[in-house]
C-alpha angles and dihedrals in degrees: 000000000000124000090240091057091048092051092047091049092049092049092049091048091052091047092052093046090048091052091060094039097246102123134089128318125356117229121191122185144108114293092227094050113113093216093050090050092050092051092048092046093049093049092047095048091049094047093242109156113236143151119223122209123193105237092231094051121101093250092044091052091048092052092046091052091050089051095052097265099278112210096217128062157250100046119195121196109207130193113300091030095280111156126216110197114201088336124200119237096266092050097055092043088058094039091053090051093240097113121063127178109246116210115237094223120117114262137186115245129203124179133186127206129195116303114263117234112245 
């Protein structure tokens, strides 16, 4: 199977899962809220799968009720059910799995480029 077909299949699978709300993080917040927009933009630009729910929608209201009706938004449900309520930038970077602490110790580094034709 070609790489192009595999990529197309993966994209279609993600699209279908997103359509039914079964992929990645859950984000609930008002569409016109600056903080909600920043979270959604960050996740999109970093290819983090998520589903956004308008806080006034039926599904958004249901999620908020299940989470104890937090007063601040946006709310991000991370893996393992951990909730980030109106998270700061560093918190949703970590919650999305994009930020990792890098140790300050010296390390060896080896890289490999494309094979050269002989």
